[in-house]
N, C-alpha and C positions, 0 to 999 in steps of 0.2 A: 634599557629597556629591552625585557626579555622578547623575543620573535614568537609571535603565535605559530604553534605547529600545523602544518598543513595536513590536512585528512584528504585521500583519494579513494576512488572506488575503482576496483580492479578485478571484480568478476560479478556477475549479475547470471540470477536463475529465477524463472518464474513456472507456474500453471496456473491457467485461466481461463475464462469462459472462451477466448479467441485463439488461444496459441498454448502448446506445450512446452516450450522452450523459447529462449531468448531471439535467436534468429527470426522464427514465425512469428513471435510476437511484434518484433519491428515491423515486419512486412504487413502484419493484419494492421497495426495502427496506422500505416500509410493508406492502406486501401478502405479504410473505415468500416471495418466487417462488424457487425452485430451478433455477439453471441447470445444475446437475450431469446429464448425459446423454451418450450414447455418444460417444465422439471417432471422428471420421473425418478429421482433418488428416493421420494418417499410419495406418498398418497396427498395430491392438493385438490382432490374434489371436495365443492363446498364453499372453497376461498373465494374471495372477491378476485383473486389475481391467482394463474397458474404456471406463469412464466418466471424466468430467472436466470440468470448468469451462471448455469451448473456445467461443472467440468465433466464431460460426456465420457464415460467408458474408461473410466481411470483403472489403469490395471498396474498394482504398483512395481511389480516383478519386471515390467517393462522399463522402470527407472532406477530400481534400488537394486542391487546386485545381492545374488545368495549370500555375499559376505556377511550382510546384515540381517539379522533376525528382525522379522515385522510381528513377532508375537507381543501381543497385547498392546501392538500400535492402535491409534485411534487415526480415521479419516485425517484429521488433521495433522496428526504426527508423521503420517506417510508423506503426506503432500508436501510438508516444509522439508521432510528428509532429502526428497527427491529433488526440491528447487536447489537445497543447499550443494547437494552433489554436484549439480548444473554449474552453479556458482564458484564452488571450490574447482571444479574442472577448468571453468573458464579463465579464474585467477592463475592458474598454475599452481595451484596448493592440494591436487588429490593424486593420489595418496598425501595426507599431510605430512611436510616433515617431522620426526619426531623432535625436534630441539624447538619447533614452533610451539608446541601442544602447550604447554606451560605459559604461552604468552598471547595464545588465542582464545577470544570468550565468545559467548553466545549472548544476543538481546533479542528476543522477539515479542511483536505486540498480537495480540489475538482477543478472543472474545469466547466463542461458543466452545472452543477445546474438543472437546470428547462427547459433546451432548447427543450426537447423533448416535454414537454406540449404548449410551444411558437410554436413550430413547427404545432403544433395541431392546436393552436388558429388561425395562421395564413391562413391555409388551411380551415378552417372553415369559416373565414373572406372572403376569396376569394369564396368560393364558394356559400356564402349567398349575397354576393355583399355587405357586411357590414351589413346587415340586421340580428338582433339575435343572432350576434356573441357573445359569451360567455367570456367576458373579464374578467370576474373573474380566469380565467385560468393564465392570466399574473401574478398574485400575487405570483405564485410560481417559476416564472423565476431566480431570483437574487441566486447567488451560495451560499449566507452564510444564505439561509432560512435552510439549513439544521442542522447548528448548532443553530440557532434562537427555530427552532422546539425542537430538544433536551433538549435545557436550558429553555423552557418554559413547555414542556411535562412533566418534571419532578421537575421543582420548583426551578431551580438551578440559584444561582445570584453570583458564583464566576466569574472569568475570562473567556471571550468569545472572541474567534476568528476564522477567516477563511483565510486559505492560497490559493494563486491560484498561484503557481510557477510551472504549469504543472506538469512533471510527477514526480518532488520531492514534489509537496505539502503535500501528506501524510507524507512522510518521516520528512520533516520540521517540521511538527506540530508535531511529537512525541519528536524532540529535543526541541521544543519552548515550549511544557508543561512540559517536565521534568525542565525546567529554572524557570517555574513560581512556582512548589513546593520547587525546591531546593531554592529558594529566598524566600519561606514564604509566598506568595500570594495566595496558595491553598494548601490545603490537600490533594485533590484528583482530578483527571482530567479525564475527558473521552475525547478521542484523537483519531484520525483516518483519514479516508480517504471515499470519496465515489464518483463514476462516473457513469452515465448512459449512455446508448449508445443513441445517436440521430443521426440525418440527417446529419446535418451540421458537425460534427466532422468526421462522417465516409466518406462523399463526400470529405474533405479536405484533409485527407489523401490520399482518392484515387487520387486526385488532384495532390498530391505529387509524387504519384509512389511508395510509400513506403510500401504498404500493399502486402503480399503474396496471391496470387490466392486461393493457400490452406490453409496449416496450416505452421507457421512459424517453422525454426527449427535454434534456435540459435548456433552459434560459427561454424557451418558447411558451409564448402567449395561453397554448392550451395545454400544458403540462398538467400532467395528472397523479403525479409523485412518482416515487423512486422504483427501481428494479433492484430486486435482492442479486447477490451473486456471492461465489466462492473463489478463493485464491491463494496460492502460496506465492511469496514474495522476497526474493534474500538478495541481499546485496554483501559482498567481501569488502569491507573499509581497511586501509592501512594508513600508516604515517608514508610521507612522502618518501623521506628518506629510506624506510625500509623497502617500499617499491622498487625505487631507483636502485638500488644497492643490488636486487635479484633480477633485474630487468623485466618487471610486471608491465604487462599492458595496462594504460590508464583511461579510462573511459572519462572521468572528470572529478571535480572535488566537492567536499561537503563544506561550503563557505559559512554557513550559519544558520541558526534555528530559534524559535522564539516560541513559548507556549504561555496560553493564560485561561482565565477561568472567567466565563461569564456571570454566574452565581445568579440564574435567573430563572431558569425552568427545566426539568428532567430531561424533556423530549423534544421542546422548540428552542430556537435560537432566540436572542435577544434582537429584536427587530432595530432597536438602533445601532448593532453592529459595533459596540464597544468593544468587544473580545475579541473579532474578526479582526478589527483596527488595530488592536494592541499587540495579537499575534505578529501581524506582519509588521509592524514599527519594530519590534522586539528581534524579530530576525534580521533586519535590517542593520538594525545597531550593533547586534554581535557579529555580523558579516562585514561591518565595518563599511556598508556601501549606503546609497541613497536611494530613494526611489527611479530617478533618473537612470540607474546603472540596469534595470530591470526588462530583460526585452521579450519574456513570455510568462502567462502566468498560467500555470495548470492547476483551474478550479476545482474546488471541492465539489462544486455544481452537481446539487443530488436530483435536480428535477422538481421538487418541492415547491410549493408556492411561494414559504415563505424565505426558504433558505435562499433560494436563486435572486431573489429582491434584496436580501440582506448582503449576501456576499458583494453584487454589485453595487450597493451602498458603501461596502468597506472600503472596494477598490478606488472608488470615485475620492473619497475622502485621504485613502493613503497618497493615491497619486495626482489628485489635481486634475488640472485638464489635460494631462497626458493621459489619462485614464482612457479617453475615448478612442485613441490611436495604439492602445496597446494590445498586442493579439491576446486571446483568454480563450481557453477550452476546455469544455470537460470531458474527458475518456471514459465516464461513466455511462454513456451513452453506448458504448461498445463492450465494455467488461460488466458492467453492473456495477451496484455499488458492494464491493467487497468487506464493508464494515472495520475490522481490525486490521484487516490486510492491506485495507484501500491507500493509505499514506505510504506505505512500502511500496504497492503496486504502480502507484503513482509518482514515485521517486523513480522508480526505474523508468518510467514513460519519460519522464524528465529529463534523466542522463541517455536515454535513447536519441531525443530530441536535440540534444546537446551533441552528441558526438555523431550524428547523422546529418544534422542539418535540414531538420523539418519540424514543422507545426501541425500535431494530429489534429483533426476534424472534431468538431462538436455534430456527430451524426444526429438524424431523425429531425433535427430542426425544420422548421416550417413556415411559423407564423411570428414576426417579431412581435416582443412584447414590449410597449412604452417604457416600461419602470426596469426592464432587462435592456440597455441601448449601449450597449460595449461591442468590441469586436470581437465576436466569440467563434470566429473561423470555422464555418459553416459548410463551405462550398467545398469541401475534400482538404487533403493534407496540402499544407503550405510551404514550400521550399523556403527555408529559412538560416541564415549565417549567426547561429545563436552563441551568446557567449554566458548569459546568465540566465536561468530559470526560476521563478519562485512557485513553491507548490504548497498549496493552502489544505487544511482538513480540519474540518470542525465537526465535534462530535456530540451525542447526546450528554447529559448533563454539564454542557456548555466548557466541554474540553478541546480546547482550539490550540493546534499546533502549525505552525508555517517553517518548512524548510527551505534554504536557496542554496542551489546547485551551481558550480560554473564550470565552463569549457576548461579542459587543459588541452596543450599543444605540446610538439615534442620535444621544444626547446627547454619543457619543465618551466615556462613561464605562464602563470595565468592571464589569461585573455580578457581580464577586464580592465 
């Protein structure tokens, strides 16, 4: 019987609304910092909501050395490139060893890509009646450009892919990258998600009336919708053998993942929670674990009325009587909902929780909802010796992905 190849996380990088690097992000998660505030990246007057989880005052050259050209890079490209530099440095792989470039690939989840730049181009086009419009801005529009920029910037020629499965894209990217290493198609994978804020996405969610005019408060009785945000979140994945051979620091393991589809509605989750249930069950099966092994759930927890009830129902079905005593939290109340980056960002949250021994809180929670009656960790960060964390990402179109992460100790033995 062939032994399943173990895949570990050796580097992390992020920019988001509450921190622009991993150490600050871990500290902000512990403190329960809220990054949801007035959006100033573009005009929001006239919308139901003017708030969001924006990365404020982003200056690309604060993160990306002059060695790398920023020409025709979109905001998404620059954010993901900056997070990749942090992750590779954290993993001890920057500068990238030449012998690794052919064995290293990139998988990124996303959505809006360069739409912010496309909007800027269109505004320019209208104002100038087509004269002297900067068509070069359109080279940044497509979502796949972030993976392209990372691969070309570091000279990587391993597998490269982009997922656009809405809010599950970053999580699905992690699972796929795990599979590529396990299948021997790569030794190392740069994986994660990126989502920039832009007018089109912001207007669409306002049109759906799914945004909270203030700040979101998941699982709360009086929740009024989600808060939109932006982020870049990158991990470095390697086979355990490769990580041990080079003496790498190991944060944890990717133990399994599951992907399902609701086939229900373009924007609403299946209220019966069938897709969410099957996603968690598929991840447990892939990992070889049971529901009894899970110590904490990083919930999708968007703070919309239907989603929070649906996810609560799904957790109860999968975990049975144990669901009431299983810690659950939604970190979207801090970072806002970062759409295509959310699954990757919350994957990093899960890894930090495992490696640093704490459960991040669900902030802004005030009034219990009788239909959401789990342990949502609402009174600040909770110290916890976690072994295994399950992270949910449920998306528009009924795209569901669940990823399970495990703790790793210095003896090289999984603590499951």
